[in-house]
N, CA, C and O atoms as CSV, one atom per row, in Angstrom:
chain,resi,resn,atom,element,x,y,z
A,1,UNK,N,N,0.483,-1.176,0.467
A,1,UNK,CA,C,0.078,-0.348,-0.206
A,1,UNK,C,C,1.068,1.493,-0.083
A,1,UNK,O,O,1.736,1.835,0.892
A,2,UNK,N,N,0.861,2.291,-1.286
A,2,UNK,CA,C,2.025,3.484,-1.082
A,2,UNK,C,C,0.791,4.216,0.090
A,2,UNK,O,O,-0.324,3.790,0.391
A,3,UNK,N,N,1.720,5.783,0.682
A,3,UNK,CA,C,1.601,6.531,1.303
A,3,UNK,C,C,0.590,7.184,0.980
A,3,UNK,O,O,0.112,7.745,1.966
A,4,UNK,N,N,0.031,7.376,0.037
A,4,UNK,CA,C,-1.159,7.831,-0.421
A,4,UNK,C,C,-1.805,7.257,0.326
A,4,UNK,O,O,-1.747,7.448,1.541
A,5,UNK,N,N,-2.831,6.134,-0.434
A,5,UNK,CA,C,-3.725,5.329,0.011
A,5,UNK,C,C,-3.780,4.596,1.572
A,5,UNK,O,O,-4.683,3.959,2.115
A,6,UNK,N,N,-2.147,5.048,2.129
A,6,UNK,CA,C,-2.430,4.736,3.730
A,6,UNK,C,C,-3.379,5.956,4.174
A,6,UNK,O,O,-4.500,5.730,4.629
A,7,UNK,N,N,-2.842,7.352,4.008
A,7,UNK,CA,C,-3.090,8.578,4.516
A,7,UNK,C,C,-4.535,8.667,3.695
A,7,UNK,O,O,-5.078,9.687,4.120
A,8,UNK,N,N,-5.387,8.038,2.703
A,8,UNK,CA,C,-6.683,7.884,2.646
A,8,UNK,C,C,-7.553,7.104,3.645
A,8,UNK,O,O,-8.473,7.746,4.152
A,9,UNK,N,N,-7.453,6.241,3.887
A,9,UNK,CA,C,-7.290,5.258,4.594
A,9,UNK,C,C,-7.757,5.269,5.992
A,9,UNK,O,O,-8.731,4.769,6.554
A,10,UNK,N,N,-6.062,6.504,6.657
A,10,UNK,CA,C,-7.005,6.610,7.796
A,10,UNK,C,C,-7.605,8.338,7.952
A,10,UNK,O,O,-7.946,8.983,8.944
A,11,UNK,N,N,-7.571,8.523,7.178
A,11,UNK,CA,C,-8.672,9.958,6.773
A,11,UNK,C,C,-10.319,9.233,7.336
A,11,UNK,O,O,-10.989,9.565,8.314
A,12,UNK,N,N,-10.547,8.355,6.485
A,12,UNK,CA,C,-11.449,7.874,6.688
A,12,UNK,C,C,-12.127,6.636,8.017
A,12,UNK,O,O,-13.240,6.201,8.312
A,13,UNK,N,N,-11.081,6.498,8.384
A,13,UNK,CA,C,-10.873,5.416,9.684
A,13,UNK,C,C,-12.755,5.706,10.614
A,13,UNK,O,O,-13.690,4.911,10.522
A,14,UNK,N,N,-12.769,6.662,11.183
A,14,UNK,CA,C,-13.415,7.257,11.530
A,14,UNK,C,C,-15.448,7.114,10.680
A,14,UNK,O,O,-16.586,7.408,11.047
A,15,UNK,N,N,-14.831,6.537,9.533
A,15,UNK,CA,C,-16.392,6.752,8.455
A,15,UNK,C,C,-16.401,5.170,8.816
A,15,UNK,O,O,-17.508,4.632,8.824
A,16,UNK,N,N,-15.900,4.822,8.947
A,16,UNK,CA,C,-15.918,3.166,8.763
A,16,UNK,C,C,-16.079,2.428,9.972
A,16,UNK,O,O,-16.702,1.367,9.963
A,17,UNK,N,N,-15.281,3.162,11.614
A,17,UNK,CA,C,-16.147,2.476,12.733
A,17,UNK,C,C,-17.437,3.645,13.011
A,17,UNK,O,O,-17.789,3.775,14.184
A,18,UNK,N,N,-18.096,4.440,12.012
A,18,UNK,CA,C,-19.049,4.657,12.349
A,18,UNK,C,C,-19.927,3.763,11.987
A,18,UNK,O,O,-20.751,3.368,12.812
A,19,UNK,N,N,-19.918,3.416,11.056
A,19,UNK,CA,C,-20.977,2.473,9.950
A,19,UNK,C,C,-20.650,0.866,10.404
A,19,UNK,O,O,-21.546,0.133,9.987
A,20,UNK,N,N,-19.531,0.088,11.199
A,20,UNK,CA,C,-19.900,-1.385,11.609
A,20,UNK,C,C,-19.937,-0.628,13.314
A,20,UNK,O,O,-19.090,-1.324,13.874
A,21,UNK,N,N,-20.437,0.362,14.365
A,21,UNK,CA,C,-21.158,1.431,15.372
A,21,UNK,C,C,-22.258,0.397,14.924
A,21,UNK,O,O,-22.547,-0.790,15.081
A,22,UNK,N,N,-22.770,1.683,14.188
A,22,UNK,CA,C,-24.267,0.951,13.861
A,22,UNK,C,C,-24.355,0.007,12.957
A,22,UNK,O,O,-25.540,-0.055,12.629
A,23,UNK,N,N,-23.877,-0.581,12.515
A,23,UNK,CA,C,-24.587,-1.767,11.920
A,23,UNK,C,C,-24.658,-3.416,12.937
A,23,UNK,O,O,-25.359,-4.427,12.961
A,24,UNK,N,N,-23.160,-2.722,13.848
A,24,UNK,CA,C,-23.764,-3.970,15.093
A,24,UNK,C,C,-24.781,-3.344,15.891
A,24,UNK,O,O,-25.318,-4.237,16.546
A,25,UNK,N,N,-25.230,-2.375,16.109
A,25,UNK,CA,C,-26.598,-1.834,17.159
A,25,UNK,C,C,-27.614,-2.106,16.132
A,25,UNK,O,O,-28.518,-2.476,16.880
A,26,UNK,N,N,-28.097,-2.183,14.971
A,26,UNK,CA,C,-29.084,-2.406,13.668
A,26,UNK,C,C,-29.200,-3.916,14.285
A,26,UNK,O,O,-30.047,-4.087,15.162
A,27,UNK,N,N,-28.457,-4.929,13.906
A,27,UNK,CA,C,-28.553,-6.515,14.422
A,27,UNK,C,C,-29.328,-6.512,15.667
A,27,UNK,O,O,-30.482,-6.857,15.922
A,28,UNK,N,N,-27.743,-5.709,16.836
A,28,UNK,CA,C,-28.372,-5.913,18.190
A,28,UNK,C,C,-30.177,-6.039,17.992
A,28,UNK,O,O,-30.676,-7.148,17.802
A,29,UNK,N,N,-30.889,-5.004,18.051
A,29,UNK,CA,C,-31.529,-4.190,18.615
A,29,UNK,C,C,-32.649,-4.838,17.369
A,29,UNK,O,O,-33.816,-5.083,17.674
A,30,UNK,N,N,-32.117,-5.070,15.946
A,30,UNK,CA,C,-33.172,-5.498,15.250
A,30,UNK,C,C,-34.082,-4.390,14.603
A,30,UNK,O,O,-35.264,-4.632,14.358
A,31,UNK,N,N,-33.414,-2.971,14.287
A,31,UNK,CA,C,-33.568,-1.830,14.129
A,31,UNK,C,C,-33.786,-1.706,13.190
A,31,UNK,O,O,-33.030,-2.399,12.508
A,32,UNK,N,N,-34.898,-0.818,12.247
A,32,UNK,CA,C,-35.729,-0.500,10.489
A,32,UNK,C,C,-33.966,0.409,10.206
A,32,UNK,O,O,-33.723,1.464,10.793
A,33,UNK,N,N,-33.465,0.085,9.734
A,33,UNK,CA,C,-32.981,1.019,9.055
A,33,UNK,C,C,-32.179,0.976,7.962
A,33,UNK,O,O,-31.933,-0.197,7.680
A,34,UNK,N,N,-31.637,1.797,7.182
A,34,UNK,CA,C,-31.043,1.764,5.892
A,34,UNK,C,C,-30.135,0.761,6.107
A,34,UNK,O,O,-29.658,0.282,5.078
A,35,UNK,N,N,-29.734,0.275,7.223
A,35,UNK,CA,C,-28.307,-0.391,7.184
A,35,UNK,C,C,-29.378,-2.199,6.769
A,35,UNK,O,O,-28.617,-3.051,6.311
A,36,UNK,N,N,-30.174,-2.459,6.843
A,36,UNK,CA,C,-31.045,-3.459,6.861
A,36,UNK,C,C,-31.177,-3.938,5.811
A,36,UNK,O,O,-31.304,-5.156,5.687
A,37,UNK,N,N,-31.179,-3.099,4.782
A,37,UNK,CA,C,-31.029,-3.241,3.328
A,37,UNK,C,C,-29.996,-4.043,2.916
A,37,UNK,O,O,-30.279,-5.008,2.206
A,38,UNK,N,N,-28.147,-3.711,3.410
A,38,UNK,CA,C,-27.471,-3.689,3.141
A,38,UNK,C,C,-27.319,-4.978,4.252
A,38,UNK,O,O,-26.226,-5.534,4.139
A,39,UNK,N,N,-27.912,-5.366,4.956
A,39,UNK,CA,C,-27.267,-6.744,5.825
A,39,UNK,C,C,-28.391,-7.603,5.114
A,39,UNK,O,O,-28.029,-8.748,5.387
A,40,UNK,N,N,-29.587,-7.716,4.333
A,40,UNK,CA,C,-30.228,-8.564,3.672
A,40,UNK,C,C,-29.801,-8.551,1.793
A,40,UNK,O,O,-30.514,-9.179,1.010
A,41,UNK,N,N,-29.002,-8.032,1.478
A,41,UNK,CA,C,-28.642,-8.322,0.307
A,41,UNK,C,C,-28.818,-7.949,-0.885
A,41,UNK,O,O,-28.555,-8.400,-2.000
A,42,UNK,N,N,-29.769,-6.201,-0.077
A,42,UNK,CA,C,-30.655,-5.385,-1.644
A,42,UNK,C,C,-29.515,-4.495,-1.920
A,42,UNK,O,O,-29.687,-3.536,-2.672
A,43,UNK,N,N,-28.037,-4.786,-1.229
A,43,UNK,CA,C,-27.696,-3.720,-2.635
A,43,UNK,C,C,-26.171,-4.871,-2.563
A,43,UNK,O,O,-26.251,-6.026,-2.145
A,44,UNK,N,N,-24.435,-4.014,-3.233
A,44,UNK,CA,C,-23.721,-4.426,-3.214
A,44,UNK,C,C,-22.780,-5.808,-2.765
A,44,UNK,O,O,-21.876,-6.569,-3.110
A,45,UNK,N,N,-23.976,-5.397,-1.492
A,45,UNK,CA,C,-23.483,-6.329,-0.339
A,45,UNK,C,C,-23.548,-6.199,1.022
A,45,UNK,O,O,-24.102,-5.189,1.455
A,46,UNK,N,N,-22.978,-7.225,2.005
A,46,UNK,CA,C,-22.774,-6.474,3.288
A,46,UNK,C,C,-21.743,-5.604,3.748
A,46,UNK,O,O,-20.625,-6.072,3.532
A,47,UNK,N,N,-21.745,-5.177,3.965
A,47,UNK,CA,C,-20.151,-4.283,4.791
A,47,UNK,C,C,-20.363,-4.534,5.754
A,47,UNK,O,O,-20.443,-3.404,6.236
A,48,UNK,N,N,-20.593,-5.352,6.738
A,48,UNK,CA,C,-20.495,-5.316,8.459
A,48,UNK,C,C,-18.437,-6.018,8.273
A,48,UNK,O,O,-17.583,-5.132,8.254
A,49,UNK,N,N,-18.087,-7.096,8.195
A,49,UNK,CA,C,-17.283,-7.507,8.062
A,49,UNK,C,C,-16.257,-7.239,7.153
A,49,UNK,O,O,-15.424,-8.145,7.148
A,50,UNK,N,N,-15.951,-6.089,6.184
A,50,UNK,CA,C,-15.576,-5.555,5.741
A,50,UNK,C,C,-15.203,-4.187,6.605
A,50,UNK,O,O,-14.027,-4.065,6.949
A,51,UNK,N,N,-15.805,-3.533,6.836
A,51,UNK,CA,C,-15.752,-2.282,7.576
A,51,UNK,C,C,-14.895,-2.684,9.365
A,51,UNK,O,O,-14.270,-2.043,10.209
A,52,UNK,N,N,-15.255,-3.753,9.226
A,52,UNK,CA,C,-14.751,-4.431,11.037
A,52,UNK,C,C,-13.459,-4.441,11.059
A,52,UNK,O,O,-12.656,-3.866,11.794
A,53,UNK,N,N,-13.284,-5.413,9.860
A,53,UNK,CA,C,-11.756,-5.507,9.738
A,53,UNK,C,C,-11.121,-4.591,9.072
A,53,UNK,O,O,-10.340,-5.208,8.348
A,54,UNK,N,N,-10.969,-3.156,8.848
A,54,UNK,CA,C,-10.489,-1.888,8.486
A,54,UNK,C,C,-10.356,-1.529,9.654
A,54,UNK,O,O,-9.190,-1.183,9.846
A,55,UNK,N,N,-11.227,-1.402,10.889
A,55,UNK,CA,C,-11.086,-0.424,12.155
A,55,UNK,C,C,-10.406,-2.013,12.600
A,55,UNK,O,O,-9.217,-1.976,12.920
A,56,UNK,N,N,-10.973,-3.144,12.629
A,56,UNK,CA,C,-9.981,-3.879,13.370
A,56,UNK,C,C,-8.197,-3.714,13.096
A,56,UNK,O,O,-7.413,-3.517,14.024
A,57,UNK,N,N,-7.858,-3.817,11.916
A,57,UNK,CA,C,-6.632,-3.674,11.858
A,57,UNK,C,C,-5.779,-2.467,11.587
A,57,UNK,O,O,-4.557,-2.318,11.630
A,58,UNK,N,N,-6.726,-1.678,11.308
A,58,UNK,CA,C,-6.679,-0.420,11.752
A,58,UNK,C,C,-5.544,0.221,13.230
A,58,UNK,O,O,-4.480,0.712,13.609
A,59,UNK,N,N,-7.188,-0.434,13.605
A,59,UNK,CA,C,-6.886,-0.166,15.439
A,59,UNK,C,C,-5.286,-1.129,16.566
A,59,UNK,O,O,-4.666,-0.672,17.527
A,60,UNK,N,N,-5.110,-2.742,15.739
A,60,UNK,CA,C,-4.348,-3.354,15.806
A,60,UNK,C,C,-2.992,-2.916,15.074
A,60,UNK,O,O,-2.116,-3.271,15.862
A,61,UNK,N,N,-2.463,-2.407,14.118
A,61,UNK,CA,C,-1.372,-2.117,13.467
A,61,UNK,C,C,-0.949,-0.481,14.303
A,61,UNK,O,O,0.141,0.061,14.481
A,62,UNK,N,N,-1.799,-0.230,14.526
A,62,UNK,CA,C,-1.863,1.647,15.344
A,62,UNK,C,C,-1.766,0.963,16.892
A,62,UNK,O,O,-2.152,1.514,17.923
A,63,UNK,N,N,-1.300,-0.056,16.813
A,63,UNK,CA,C,-1.388,-0.027,18.736
A,63,UNK,C,C,-0.525,-0.531,18.799
A,63,UNK,O,O,0.522,-0.009,19.183
A,64,UNK,N,N,-0.647,-1.811,18.423
A,64,UNK,CA,C,0.675,-2.617,18.287
A,64,UNK,C,C,1.693,-2.809,17.259
A,64,UNK,O,O,2.160,-3.946,17.194
A,65,UNK,N,N,2.315,-1.575,16.105
A,65,UNK,CA,C,3.359,-1.634,15.670
A,65,UNK,C,C,3.975,-0.552,15.538
A,65,UNK,O,O,4.964,-0.556,14.805
A,66,UNK,N,N,3.596,0.612,16.166
A,66,UNK,CA,C,4.155,1.815,16.491
A,66,UNK,C,C,4.650,2.016,17.682
A,66,UNK,O,O,4.163,1.474,18.674
A,67,UNK,N,N,5.839,2.947,17.740
A,67,UNK,CA,C,5.483,3.540,19.182
A,67,UNK,C,C,4.995,3.969,19.413
A,67,UNK,O,O,4.079,4.047,18.595
A,68,UNK,N,N,4.712,5.092,21.055
A,68,UNK,CA,C,4.109,6.048,21.666
A,68,UNK,C,C,4.128,7.092,20.756
A,68,UNK,O,O,3.183,7.529,20.099
A,69,UNK,N,N,5.634,7.567,20.778
A,69,UNK,CA,C,5.654,8.582,19.901
A,69,UNK,C,C,4.580,8.615,18.239
A,69,UNK,O,O,3.448,8.820,17.799
A,70,UNK,N,N,5.016,8.500,18.122
A,70,UNK,CA,C,4.419,7.436,16.493
A,70,UNK,C,C,3.183,7.719,16.925
A,70,UNK,O,O,2.894,8.859,17.289
A,71,UNK,N,N,2.165,6.549,16.937
A,71,UNK,CA,C,1.305,6.756,17.588
A,71,UNK,C,C,0.486,8.272,18.717
A,71,UNK,O,O,-0.666,8.556,18.388
A,72,UNK,N,N,0.822,8.727,19.370
A,72,UNK,CA,C,0.244,9.953,19.492
A,72,UNK,C,C,0.350,10.815,18.166
A,72,UNK,O,O,0.469,12.028,18.340
A,73,UNK,N,N,0.333,10.535,17.387
A,73,UNK,CA,C,1.280,11.316,16.005
A,73,UNK,C,C,-0.214,11.627,14.874
A,73,UNK,O,O,-0.878,12.553,14.409
A,74,UNK,N,N,-0.110,9.958,14.877
A,74,UNK,CA,C,-0.887,9.372,13.895
A,74,UNK,C,C,-2.539,9.307,14.033
A,74,UNK,O,O,-3.415,9.081,13.197
A,75,UNK,N,N,-2.597,9.682,15.839
A,75,UNK,CA,C,-3.687,9.797,15.991
A,75,UNK,C,C,-4.234,10.906,16.260
A,75,UNK,O,O,-5.451,11.031,16.115
A,76,UNK,N,N,-3.553,11.800,16.646
A,76,UNK,CA,C,-3.765,13.578,16.384
A,76,UNK,C,C,-4.115,13.715,15.498
A,76,UNK,O,O,-5.111,14.426,15.369
A,77,UNK,N,N,-3.446,13.061,14.273
A,77,UNK,CA,C,-3.480,13.839,12.872
A,77,UNK,C,C,-4.167,12.996,12.077
A,77,UNK,O,O,-4.389,13.490,10.972
A,78,UNK,N,N,-4.654,11.728,12.255
A,78,UNK,CA,C,-5.690,11.407,11.414
A,78,UNK,C,C,-6.899,10.862,11.918
A,78,UNK,O,O,-7.969,11.046,11.339
A,79,UNK,N,N,-6.765,10.025,13.239
A,79,UNK,CA,C,-8.019,9.850,14.424
A,79,UNK,C,C,-8.992,10.013,15.397
A,79,UNK,O,O,-10.060,9.567,15.816
A,80,UNK,N,N,-7.750,11.237,15.640
A,80,UNK,CA,C,-8.693,11.981,17.231
A,80,UNK,C,C,-9.701,12.598,16.204
A,80,UNK,O,O,-9.298,12.886,15.077
A,81,UNK,N,N,-11.300,12.856,16.649
A,81,UNK,CA,C,-11.873,13.603,16.226
A,81,UNK,C,C,-11.952,15.032,15.401
A,81,UNK,O,O,-12.534,15.369,14.370
A,82,UNK,N,N,-10.882,15.882,16.571
A,82,UNK,CA,C,-10.959,16.994,16.282
A,82,UNK,C,C,-8.975,17.152,15.752
A,82,UNK,O,O,-8.087,17.604,16.476
A,83,UNK,N,N,-8.776,16.494,13.998
A,83,UNK,CA,C,-7.050,16.613,14.418
A,83,UNK,C,C,-6.412,17.144,14.102
A,83,UNK,O,O,-6.837,17.608,13.044
A,84,UNK,N,N,-5.056,17.652,14.391
A,84,UNK,CA,C,-4.481,18.341,14.034
A,84,UNK,C,C,-3.378,17.893,13.002
A,84,UNK,O,O,-3.059,16.776,12.595
A,85,UNK,N,N,-2.726,19.638,12.613
A,85,UNK,CA,C,-1.765,19.069,11.383
A,85,UNK,C,C,-0.073,18.625,12.191
A,85,UNK,O,O,0.003,18.548,13.417
A,86,UNK,N,N,0.755,18.455,11.581
A,86,UNK,CA,C,2.131,18.682,12.777
A,86,UNK,C,C,2.493,19.819,12.904
A,86,UNK,O,O,3.667,19.715,13.259
A,87,UNK,N,N,2.086,21.512,12.804
A,87,UNK,CA,C,2.209,22.115,13.602
A,87,UNK,C,C,2.193,22.835,14.767
A,87,UNK,O,O,2.847,23.680,15.379
A,88,UNK,N,N,0.668,21.829,14.874
A,88,UNK,CA,C,-0.091,21.882,16.127
A,88,UNK,C,C,0.325,20.785,17.169
A,88,UNK,O,O,0.544,20.701,18.377
A,89,UNK,N,N,0.318,19.985,16.050
A,89,UNK,CA,C,1.210,18.621,16.947
A,89,UNK,C,C,2.286,19.262,17.745
A,89,UNK,O,O,2.139,19.434,18.955
A,90,UNK,N,N,2.821,19.441,17.432
A,90,UNK,CA,C,4.298,20.092,18.105
A,90,UNK,C,C,4.319,20.901,19.161
A,90,UNK,O,O,4.870,20.770,20.254
A,91,UNK,N,N,3.458,22.013,18.583
A,91,UNK,CA,C,3.226,22.957,19.246
A,91,UNK,C,C,2.344,22.848,20.620
A,91,UNK,O,O,2.253,23.772,21.428
A,92,UNK,N,N,1.476,21.104,20.809
A,92,UNK,CA,C,0.549,20.688,22.225
A,92,UNK,C,C,1.449,20.187,22.929
A,92,UNK,O,O,1.451,20.260,24.158
A,93,UNK,N,N,2.466,19.525,22.138
A,93,UNK,CA,C,3.276,18.167,22.731
A,93,UNK,C,C,4.748,18.815,22.989
A,93,UNK,O,O,5.681,18.156,23.449
A,94,UNK,N,N,4.843,20.283,22.610
A,94,UNK,CA,C,6.485,20.994,23.233
A,94,UNK,C,C,7.607,20.243,22.466
A,94,UNK,O,O,8.607,19.914,23.105
A,95,UNK,N,N,7.524,19.971,21.254
A,95,UNK,CA,C,8.686,18.850,20.585
A,95,UNK,C,C,8.360,19.587,19.093
A,95,UNK,O,O,7.331,19.888,18.487
A,96,UNK,N,N,10.550,19.770,18.715
A,96,UNK,CA,C,10.042,20.616,17.441
A,96,UNK,C,C,9.436,20.001,16.210
A,96,UNK,O,O,8.952,18.874,16.101
A,97,UNK,N,N,9.550,20.963,15.283
A,97,UNK,CA,C,8.774,20.462,14.167
A,97,UNK,C,C,8.885,18.772,13.623
A,97,UNK,O,O,8.278,17.726,13.391
A,98,UNK,N,N,10.444,19.628,13.648
A,98,UNK,CA,C,11.152,18.105,12.484
A,98,UNK,C,C,11.190,16.788,13.615
A,98,UNK,O,O,11.309,15.642,13.182
A,99,UNK,N,N,11.099,17.007,14.827
A,99,UNK,CA,C,10.708,15.674,15.225
A,99,UNK,C,C,9.311,14.642,15.098
A,99,UNK,O,O,9.232,13.414,15.052
A,100,UNK,N,N,8.334,15.640,15.067
A,100,UNK,CA,C,7.117,15.672,15.014
A,100,UNK,C,C,6.977,14.639,13.492
A,100,UNK,O,O,6.602,13.472,13.381
A,101,UNK,N,N,7.498,15.727,12.342
A,101,UNK,CA,C,7.868,15.298,10.790
A,101,UNK,C,C,8.534,13.850,11.200
A,101,UNK,O,O,7.896,12.925,10.697
A,102,UNK,N,N,9.336,13.547,11.762
A,102,UNK,CA,C,10.159,11.807,11.391
A,102,UNK,C,C,9.271,11.253,12.354
A,102,UNK,O,O,8.751,10.317,11.747
A,103,UNK,N,N,8.785,11.285,13.525
A,103,UNK,CA,C,7.572,10.191,14.060
A,103,UNK,C,C,6.006,9.854,13.033
A,103,UNK,O,O,5.166,8.963,13.162
A,104,UNK,N,N,6.100,10.900,12.112
A,104,UNK,CA,C,5.161,10.287,11.179
A,104,UNK,C,C,5.740,9.735,9.973
A,104,UNK,O,O,5.339,8.648,9.558
A,105,UNK,N,N,6.704,10.425,9.330
A,105,UNK,CA,C,7.147,9.406,8.423
A,105,UNK,C,C,7.122,8.013,8.900
A,105,UNK,O,O,6.483,7.009,8.586
A,106,UNK,N,N,8.223,8.351,9.945
A,106,UNK,CA,C,7.806,6.853,10.604
A,106,UNK,C,C,7.438,5.899,10.506
A,106,UNK,O,O,7.902,4.786,10.261
A,107,UNK,N,N,5.624,6.714,10.898
A,107,UNK,CA,C,4.386,6.056,11.091
A,107,UNK,C,C,4.069,5.969,9.957
A,107,UNK,O,O,5.193,6.251,9.540
A,108,UNK,N,N,3.610,5.848,9.229
A,108,UNK,CA,C,2.785,6.212,7.203
A,108,UNK,C,C,3.894,4.706,7.100
A,108,UNK,O,O,3.426,3.578,7.255
A,109,UNK,N,N,5.676,5.002,6.762
A,109,UNK,CA,C,5.859,3.787,6.355
A,109,UNK,C,C,5.463,2.671,6.914
A,109,UNK,O,O,4.941,1.855,6.156
A,110,UNK,N,N,5.612,2.256,8.610
A,110,UNK,CA,C,4.814,0.508,9.252
A,110,UNK,C,C,4.085,0.861,9.222
A,110,UNK,O,O,3.529,-0.013,8.555
A,111,UNK,N,N,3.369,1.546,9.383
A,111,UNK,CA,C,1.888,1.527,8.583
A,111,UNK,C,C,1.073,0.991,7.251
A,111,UNK,O,O,-0.095,0.666,7.036
A,112,UNK,N,N,2.415,1.074,6.377
A,112,UNK,CA,C,1.742,1.049,4.830
A,112,UNK,C,C,2.061,-0.676,4.535
A,112,UNK,O,O,1.340,-1.466,3.925
A,113,UNK,N,N,3.430,-0.940,5.211
A,113,UNK,CA,C,3.549,-2.548,5.373
A,113,UNK,C,C,2.446,-3.594,6.684
A,113,UNK,O,O,1.945,-4.696,6.907
A,114,UNK,N,N,2.535,-2.897,6.943
A,114,UNK,CA,C,1.539,-3.611,7.958
A,114,UNK,C,C,0.014,-3.877,7.302
A,114,UNK,O,O,-0.850,-4.754,7.268
A,115,UNK,N,N,0.283,-2.477,6.787
A,115,UNK,CA,C,-1.879,-3.146,5.996
A,115,UNK,C,C,-1.770,-3.503,4.180
A,115,UNK,O,O,-2.502,-3.991,3.319
A,116,UNK,N,N,-0.371,-2.914,4.270
A,116,UNK,CA,C,-0.577,-4.019,2.627
A,116,UNK,C,C,-1.574,-4.692,2.314
A,116,UNK,O,O,-2.335,-4.360,1.405
A,117,UNK,N,N,-1.748,-6.002,3.206
A,117,UNK,CA,C,-2.620,-6.552,2.579
A,117,UNK,C,C,-4.414,-6.241,2.269
A,117,UNK,O,O,-5.072,-7.002,1.560
A,118,UNK,N,N,-4.957,-5.109,2.882
A,118,UNK,CA,C,-5.731,-4.830,2.560
A,118,UNK,C,C,-5.848,-4.092,0.984
A,118,UNK,O,O,-5.327,-3.115,0.445
A,119,UNK,N,N,-6.686,-4.980,0.647
A,119,UNK,CA,C,-7.266,-4.527,-1.340
A,119,UNK,C,C,-7.921,-3.225,-1.191
A,119,UNK,O,O,-8.675,-2.866,-0.287
A,120,UNK,N,N,-7.364,-2.326,-2.608
A,120,UNK,CA,C,-8.760,-1.686,-2.704
A,120,UNK,C,C,-9.896,-2.182,-2.596
A,120,UNK,O,O,-10.576,-1.277,-2.111
A,121,UNK,N,N,-10.737,-3.352,-2.797
A,121,UNK,CA,C,-11.201,-3.648,-2.455
A,121,UNK,C,C,-12.306,-3.466,-1.406
A,121,UNK,O,O,-13.465,-3.053,-1.384
A,122,UNK,N,N,-11.482,-3.923,-0.620
A,122,UNK,CA,C,-11.383,-3.443,1.086
A,122,UNK,C,C,-11.670,-2.063,1.644
A,122,UNK,O,O,-12.429,-1.685,2.537
A,123,UNK,N,N,-11.102,-1.635,1.101
A,123,UNK,CA,C,-10.895,-0.368,1.553
A,123,UNK,C,C,-12.415,0.650,1.302
A,123,UNK,O,O,-12.892,1.489,2.067
A,124,UNK,N,N,-12.992,0.116,-0.291
A,124,UNK,CA,C,-13.912,0.869,-0.392
A,124,UNK,C,C,-14.924,1.155,0.184
A,124,UNK,O,O,-15.281,0.243,0.931
A,125,UNK,N,N,-15.821,2.347,0.189
A,125,UNK,CA,C,-16.936,2.109,1.249
A,125,UNK,C,C,-18.187,3.015,-0.307
A,125,UNK,O,O,-18.030,3.703,-1.316
A,126,UNK,N,N,-19.237,2.422,0.423
A,126,UNK,CA,C,-20.023,2.056,-1.151
A,126,UNK,C,C,-20.357,3.518,-0.352
A,126,UNK,O,O,-20.217,4.054,0.747
A,127,UNK,N,N,-20.865,3.753,-1.622
A,127,UNK,CA,C,-21.798,5.181,-1.013
A,127,UNK,C,C,-23.434,5.186,-1.257
A,127,UNK,O,O,-23.919,5.003,-2.374
A,128,UNK,N,N,-24.063,5.372,-0.304
A,128,UNK,CA,C,-25.752,4.791,-0.595
A,128,UNK,C,C,-26.168,6.109,-0.827
A,128,UNK,O,O,-27.372,5.860,-0.869
A,129,UNK,N,N,-26.117,7.108,-0.978
A,129,UNK,CA,C,-26.807,8.432,-1.363
A,129,UNK,C,C,-28.412,8.283,-2.202
A,129,UNK,O,O,-29.519,8.745,-1.926
A,130,UNK,N,N,-27.893,7.372,-3.378
A,130,UNK,CA,C,-28.994,7.054,-3.582
A,130,UNK,C,C,-30.265,6.694,-2.959
A,130,UNK,O,O,-31.232,6.653,-3.720
A,131,UNK,N,N,-30.455,6.425,-1.725
A,131,UNK,CA,C,-31.252,6.105,-1.561
A,131,UNK,C,C,-32.196,6.526,-0.699
A,131,UNK,O,O,-33.078,5.930,-0.080
A,132,UNK,N,N,-31.693,8.223,-0.796
A,132,UNK,CA,C,-32.147,9.086,0.300
A,132,UNK,C,C,-32.553,9.955,-0.792
A,132,UNK,O,O,-32.742,11.157,-0.604
A,133,UNK,N,N,-32.716,9.328,-2.072
A,133,UNK,CA,C,-33.360,10.904,-3.818
A,133,UNK,C,C,-34.243,9.767,-3.566
A,133,UNK,O,O,-33.683,8.671,-3.609
A,134,UNK,N,N,-35.262,9.774,-3.359
A,134,UNK,CA,C,-35.951,8.634,-3.972
A,134,UNK,C,C,-36.700,9.736,-4.913
A,134,UNK,O,O,-36.140,10.825,-5.036
A,135,UNK,N,N,-37.514,9.588,-5.355
A,135,UNK,CA,C,-38.687,9.934,-6.211
A,135,UNK,C,C,-40.130,10.332,-6.243
A,135,UNK,O,O,-40.756,9.863,-7.193
A,136,UNK,N,N,-40.703,10.989,-5.526
A,136,UNK,CA,C,-42.305,11.720,-5.055
A,136,UNK,C,C,-42.784,11.333,-5.037
A,136,UNK,O,O,-43.902,11.746,-4.728
């Protein structure tokens, strides 16, 4: 996986996680929602297992492969709710910008190796906008 693919995957992490959490709630509570149609095969396929795999692989790679400093940079830059750029991170942790940049570069390199097994098809988020644009 190249660095651009990895950064896009990290940027989409919260979307995958949101989908997984809602798919689990639907399954547990038998709620009726747009996700029900996916679960019963009315769309291209159910995304729960694919999204869960992505979330689990990212969580595992970030927690197991990276050093604490690298993990902090990746969390703040991509995975936290209010993301920061590298300059903001360096100011927040009182570490020089070049050091934070090195941590980021090495973290991206390590994650690209760890997440290489994810194919493009695994990473694709299906667009369901058409479900909300029903003709009147």
